Backbone as a ProteinNet text record, in pm:
[ID]
protein_1_A
[PRIMARY]
MSAEEAIKIEEDHQEKEESVYDPDKIKILPGASEDGTSASFQILDEDHTLGNALRYMIMKNPEVEFCGYSIPHPSENKLNVRIQTYGNISAVEALHQGLDNLTELCDVVEEKFEEKLREAEQDSGAASAVGQSEIMEFSKEEM
[TERTIARY]
10178	10088.7	9999.5	10034.2	9967	9795.2	9742.4	9567	9541.4	9604	9600.5	9646.7	9725.9	9751.6	9634.9	9603.7	9506.9	9372.6	9377.7	9204.2	9246.3	9351.1	9385.7	9359.3	9413	9405.4	9293.2	9195.9	9060.8	8975.5	8991	8943	8956.3	9105.8	9156.3	9071.6	9039.3	8993.9	8849.3	8774.7	8645.4	8633.1	8697	8699.7	8718.1	8791.8	8816.1	8702.3	8633.3	8509.2	8403.5	8394.9	8283.2	8313.7	8413	8452.1	8420.1	8453.5	8424.3	8309.2	8200.4	8035.9	7966.1	8045.9	7978.3	7884.1	7781.8	7686.7	7725.9	7717.2	7758.2	7911.9	7963.1	8142.8	8157.3	8065.1	8091.2	7983.2	7975	7864.4	7915	7798.7	7807.2	7756.6	7837.8	7813.7	7731.5	7624.7	7557.9	7670.5	7614.7	7701.5	7729.4	7711.1	7765.2	7708	7787.5	7727.6	7613.3	7531.7	7441.1	7460.4	7550.9	7623.9	7704.8	7726.1	7789	7968.8	8014.5	8144.9	8228.5	8160.6	8229	8153.7	8203	8137	8260.4	8168.7	8258.8	8211.8	8292.7	8241.1	8285	8225.3	8243.8	8298.6	8415.2	8452.8	8470.2	8381.9	8434	8525.8	8619.7	8680.1	8808	8852.4	8965.7	9031.5	9177	9252.3	9346.9	9445	9556.1	9599.3	9619.8	9683.5	9590.7	9485.4	9429.4	9379.2	9378.3	9322.1	9461.5	9572.5	9663.8	9697.4	9692.2	9734.5	9597.1	9479.6	9347.1	9354.2	9405.9	9411	9546.4	9652.2	9748.7	9684.8	9639.9	9573.8	9494.5	9394.9	9282.1	9343.8	9462.7	9533.2	9586.1	9622.7	9699.2	9624.6	9490.9	9413.7	9380.3	9386.8	9386.8	9258.8	9179.4	9026	9000	9084.9	9086.3	9110.9	9070	9091.4	9159.9	9093.1	9132.4	9107.8	9168.5	9120.9	9206.3	9157.9	9197	9124.3	9196.2	9099.4	9153.3	9068.4	9089.3	9056.6	9076.9	9020.4	8954.9	8801.7	8754.2	8800.7	8846.7	8892.3	8964.7	9036	9157.6	9099	8989.4	8903.2	8794.7	8783.8	8693.9	8734.9	8663.9	8732	8659.2	8696.9	8617.7	8690.2	8705.6	8786.3	8700.2	8712.5	8644.1	8731.6	8717.4	8759.2	8668.7	8723.3	8668.9	8741.4	8640.3	8683.5	8632.6	8723.9	8656	8726.6	8628.5	8665.3	8639.3	8708.5	8709.3	8565.1	8466.6	8343.3	8327.7	8453.6	8447.7	8363.4	8403	8375.9	8291.7	8251.5	8228.2	8283.9	8240.8	8324.2	8325.7	8220.2	8209.6	8259.5	8280.4	8367.8	8519.1	8545.2	8703.6	8725.5	8628.6	8659.1	8675.2	8583.1	8549.4	8693.1	8731.1	8859.9	8973.4	8960.9	9069	9109.6	8999.8	8989.7	9017.1	9022.4	9021.4	9166.2	9239.3	9379.7	9442.6	9416.1	9481.2	9473.3	9370.1	9342.9	9435.7	9462.6	9506.7	9676.7	9737.5	9862.9	9903.2	9803.1	9828.1	9815.9	9746.5	9767.3	9904.1	9931.4	10063.1	10183.1	10161.6	10276.5	10280.3	10136.2	10150.9	10184.8	10171.6	10194.9	10347.9	10451.4	10601.9	10638.7	10565.9	10605.4	10614	10491	10500.6	10614.1	10634.4	10731	10875.2	10902	11041	11037.1	10933.5	10932.5	10961	10898.5	10912.5	11051.2	11115.9	11240	11364.2	11302.2	11409	11384.8	11278.8	11263.7	11366.2	11325	11412.2	11564.4	11619	11742.6	11789.8	11712.9	11761.1	11731.1	11653.4	11684.9	11802.9	11813.8	11949.4	12064.1	12090.9	12188.2	12200.7	12076.6	12060.9	12130.8	12065.7	12121.4	12276.4	12312.5	12483.6	12551.1	12507.2	12572.3	12525.2	12481.9	12436.5	12571.3	12558.3	12656.7	12788.8	12847.9	12987.6	13015	12909.1	12894.4	12919.2	12862	12889.6	13057.6	13064.7	13213.3	13289.4	13301.9	13364.3	13399	13269.3	13246.7	13337.4	13339.9	13400.3	13533.7	13594.4	13753.6	13785	13711.4	13759.8	13774.6	13714.2	13695.4	13851.9
18569.4	18675.3	18593.2	18697.5	18625	18680.5	18610	18625.9	18790.1	18851.1	18983.6	19067.6	19043.5	19142.3	19123.5	19017.2	18997.2	19029.7	19050	19088.7	19257.8	19298.3	19442.5	19496.7	19426	19468.3	19455.1	19394.9	19379	19485.7	19527.9	19629	19755.1	19796.2	19901.4	19888.4	19801.5	19764.5	19831.1	19786.1	19794.4	19943.8	19992.7	20166.5	20262.7	20187.5	20258.5	20225.9	20116.5	20095.5	20213.3	20222	20307.2	20425.8	20494	20607	20657.2	20559.1	20569.8	20597.9	20513.8	20514.1	20594.6	20715	20808	20894.1	20908.5	20989.9	21140.4	21173.4	21321.3	21365.6	21242.4	21338	21417.7	21416.9	21454.5	21509.7	21628.5	21679.8	21747.6	21754.1	21859.6	21982.9	22093.7	22217.4	22281.1	22397.9	22435.1	22507	22507.7	22570.2	22437.8	22328.1	22232.3	22263.6	22236.2	22238.7	22132.3	22169.1	22102	21939.4	21973.8	21817.7	21725	21797.7	21736.5	21729.7	21792.4	21822.4	21912	21984.2	22048.6	22056	22049.7	22034.5	22114.5	22134.3	22153.6	22085.3	22022.3	21899.6	21943.4	21966.8	21954.8	21863	21815.5	21721.7	21774.8	21698.4	21737.8	21673	21726.2	21700.4	21642.2	21733.6	21691.4	21816.8	21814.5	21961.1	21928.4	21989.9	21998	21874.1	21768.7	21634.9	21573.4	21570.3	21498.2	21572.1	21721.8	21789.4	21818.2	21822.1	21801.6	21696.9	21579.1	21439.2	21399.5	21439.3	21390.9	21470.3	21616.6	21715.5	21649.4	21652.4	21540.2	21444.5	21321.5	21218.8	21250.4	21305.9	21411.1	21436.9	21527.9	21596.2	21476.9	21389.5	21259.1	21210.3	21234.8	21179.2	21258.6	21203.6	21262.5	21369.2	21289.9	21356	21485.5	21509.4	21622.3	21738.1	21856.6	22001.9	22062.9	22052.5	22117.7	22061.3	22076.3	22015.2	22112.6	22156.7	22249.5	22266.5	22298.6	22238	22392.9	22409.2	22528.1	22493.3	22530.7	22505.4	22675.8	22671.1	22800	22895.4	22835	22909.2	22806.5	22863	22737	22682.2	22798.2	22729.9	22612.8	22623.8	22499.8	22384	22275.1	22164	22091.7	22161.7	22157.2	22189.7	22128.1	22103.3	22106	22219.7	22220.8	22171.9	22094.7	22023.3	22096.5	22190.9	22194.6	22087	22054	21959	21995.5	22015.2	22045.3	21936.3	21845.4	21792.7	21819.5	21731.3	21789.9	21754.1	21663.3	21601.8	21441	21359.7	21223.6	21209.7	21224.8	21183	21298.6	21253.3	21337	21375.3	21497.5	21547.1	21413.6	21400.8	21304.2	21142	21115	21013.2	21047.8	21189.1	21211.5	21179.2	21231.5	21246	21077.2	20987.8	20886.3	20797.9	20818.9	20761.5	20805.1	20928.5	21009.7	20935.6	20928	20849.8	20737.9	20643.9	20517.2	20491.8	20600.2	20584.4	20606.6	20733.6	20751.7	20622.9	20601.1	20460.8	20367.2	20330.1	20189.9	20239.6	20382.2	20390.4	20408.9	20426.9	20431.3	20288.3	20196	20085	19993.8	20026.5	19982.1	20042.9	20188.5	20239.2	20147.3	20109.6	20045.6	19915.4	19847.4	19718.6	19695.6	19794.7	19850.3	19838.8	19968.2	19978.5	19865.7	19784.7	19672.3	19517.4	19529.5	19459.9	19489.4	19614.5	19643.3	19617.4	19690.1	19633.2	19515.2	19423.2	19265.6	19221.4	19284.2	19258.2	19318.7	19448.9	19489.2	19415	19376	19297.5	19143.2	19082.8	18961.2	18973.7	19101.4	19148.4	19147.2	19231.1	19277.5	19144.5	19051	18928.4	18830	18809.3	18730.7	18808.9	18923.6	19027.1	18987.8	19003.1	18976.3	18826	18745.2	18588.6	18581.8	18647.1	18644.9	18692.3	18801.2	18891.7	18812.6	18734.7	18666.2	18552.8	18514.3	18356.8	18409.8	18554.1	18588.2	18640.1	18697.4	18725.8	18580.9	18464.3	18315.6	18316.5	18312.8	18233.4	18347.7	18490.2	18554.4	18519.5	18469.6	18462.1	18314.1	18220.2	18063	18088.9	18224.8	18221.4	18290.5	18391.2	18443.3	18358.8	18264	18130.1	18085.4
-2891.3	-2842	-2732.2	-2586.4	-2516.5	-2512.9	-2416.4	-2415	-2391.9	-2290.6	-2262.3	-2381	-2427.3	-2535.2	-2656.1	-2689.1	-2773.7	-2739.7	-2607.8	-2549.8	-2570.5	-2536.2	-2548.8	-2708.6	-2797.5	-2945	-3008	-2937.6	-2949.2	-2910.6	-2784.6	-2694.4	-2782.8	-2835.2	-2949.4	-3044.3	-3118.6	-3234.1	-3225.1	-3108.5	-3087.1	-3024	-2985.8	-2960.6	-3083.8	-3181.6	-3301.9	-3383.1	-3406.2	-3487.3	-3426	-3273	-3232.7	-3259	-3271.4	-3277.7	-3412.3	-3552.3	-3682	-3720.1	-3666.8	-3666.5	-3606.2	-3541.4	-3458.5	-3569.7	-3556.8	-3696.3	-3646.8	-3498.3	-3508.7	-3521	-3540.2	-3563	-3671.7	-3794.6	-3915.8	-3960.5	-4026.8	-4082.1	-4240.7	-4305.1	-4450.2	-4404.2	-4410.4	-4387.8	-4515	-4472.1	-4596.4	-4689.5	-4838.8	-4974.3	-5044.9	-4995.4	-5118.4	-5239.9	-5337.5	-5479.1	-5524.6	-5585.2	-5643	-5679.1	-5795.4	-5831.7	-5755.3	-5632.6	-5508.5	-5548.2	-5652.1	-5659.6	-5551.7	-5475.9	-5377.2	-5292.3	-5139.9	-5033.6	-4898.8	-4812.9	-4660.8	-4582.5	-4521.9	-4401.2	-4245.7	-4145.7	-4013.8	-3962.1	-3892.9	-3808.9	-3659.8	-3572.5	-3428.3	-3357.3	-3245.6	-3187.7	-3237.3	-3345.2	-3424.1	-3437.1	-3426.7	-3491.7	-3588.8	-3571.8	-3717.1	-3740.6	-3605	-3655.1	-3773	-3736.8	-3865.1	-4004.7	-3952.6	-4015.7	-4186	-4142.4	-4233.2	-4280.8	-4196.8	-4282.4	-4373.7	-4321.4	-4430.7	-4556.3	-4544.2	-4665.1	-4749.5	-4701.1	-4794.3	-4827.1	-4792.7	-4848.9	-4940.8	-4954.1	-5033.9	-5160	-5137.1	-5234.3	-5309.8	-5306	-5352.5	-5484.7	-5456.4	-5523.9	-5660	-5755.4	-5925.7	-5949.8	-5922.2	-5908	-5833.7	-5735.3	-5634.7	-5675	-5737.5	-5762.6	-5656.5	-5561.2	-5394.6	-5298.4	-5169.9	-5033.1	-4963.4	-4844.3	-4780.6	-4649	-4519.6	-4409.2	-4302.4	-4231.7	-4114.4	-3971	-3890.4	-3716.2	-3712.6	-3694.5	-3702	-3583.8	-3488.5	-3357.2	-3299.7	-3216.8	-3126.7	-2986.7	-2931.2	-2842	-2869.4	-3021.9	-3052.1	-3105.5	-3066.3	-3131.6	-3261.5	-3332.6	-3488.9	-3600.1	-3686.4	-3794.7	-3942	-4011.9	-4137	-4246.4	-4348.6	-4445.5	-4608.7	-4688.1	-4808.3	-4934.8	-5017.2	-5112.7	-5256.3	-5341.5	-5464.1	-5563.6	-5652.6	-5743.8	-5886.2	-5958.8	-6125.2	-6160.3	-6118.3	-6143.6	-6146.7	-6138.8	-6192.3	-6088.9	-5956.3	-5813.5	-5714.4	-5633.4	-5548.7	-5434.4	-5371.5	-5273.4	-5128.5	-5112.3	-5021.7	-5064.6	-5184.5	-5243	-5192.7	-5222	-5218.8	-5095.4	-4969.7	-4836.6	-4790.1	-4820.5	-4790.4	-4829.5	-4954.3	-4971	-4954.1	-4880.3	-4820	-4674.7	-4595.2	-4520.8	-4486	-4560	-4576	-4627.3	-4688.9	-4766.5	-4602.8	-4577	-4411.8	-4324.1	-4304.9	-4211.8	-4225	-4398.4	-4444.7	-4399.3	-4408.5	-4369.7	-4247.1	-4151.5	-4000.9	-3960.9	-4007.6	-4008.9	-4039.6	-4157	-4191.2	-4119.8	-4101.4	-3987.4	-3863.8	-3774.2	-3690.7	-3670.5	-3791.3	-3802.8	-3828.6	-3881.3	-3901.4	-3759.2	-3657.4	-3532.3	-3476.9	-3454.1	-3368.5	-3445.7	-3555.2	-3566.7	-3538.2	-3538.4	-3512.5	-3370.7	-3273.7	-3136.2	-3082.9	-3167.1	-3118.9	-3155	-3266.1	-3316.4	-3174.1	-3146.1	-3046.7	-2948.4	-2888.5	-2752.6	-2774	-2901.3	-2925.3	-2936.6	-2976.2	-2939.3	-2836.5	-2720.3	-2623.3	-2522.6	-2580.2	-2486.3	-2521.1	-2661.3	-2680.3	-2643.2	-2634.9	-2579.3	-2432.8	-2373	-2219.7	-2199.4	-2278.8	-2227.8	-2263.2	-2355.2	-2411.3	-2292.9	-2262.2	-2130.5	-1996.8	-1991.9	-1875.8	-1864.4	-1992.7	-1999	-1991.3	-2061.4	-2019.3	-1877.5	-1819.2	-1686.5	-1579	-1614.7	-1544.8	-1599	-1732.6	-1731.8	-1669.4	-1657.4	-1597.7	-1481	-1388.9	-1225.1	-1212.7	-1303.7	-1279.7	-1309.2	-1370.2	-1389.1	-1254.8	-1210	-1090.9	-940	-966	-858.3	-869.6
[MASK]
+++++++++++++++++++++++++++++++++++++++++++++++++++++++++++++++++++++++++++++++++++++++++++++++++++++++++++++++++++++++++++++++++++++++++++++++

């Protein structure tokens, strides 16, 4: 890995950390249960891409009874997520676990993609070298 690539990866990582810790990015909406087992959250500047993936990851948790999301209006960049649990964990914990699991899944997909990209670059480099040696041999035969 070149120094430029390492710097780019570090900058991307810092941008991700900054967006993760934005306190205005997410808030709990009024109407949460007193025991914390159900709550609605609003996430700013997100759409169906995150909504559906997050809903799927949260619903994989056996402690979650219900999870759904909505976009209140197409012209607003707001994502509302409703979570209800069976009571062993809070809705906030379920949201944190879902976000963590989704982040881990995205990291794995990114790693696999980069691995396949490196393999393709190595294969094309090897194919290019083989192709050039064949051209050189063909050129010698023509002379």
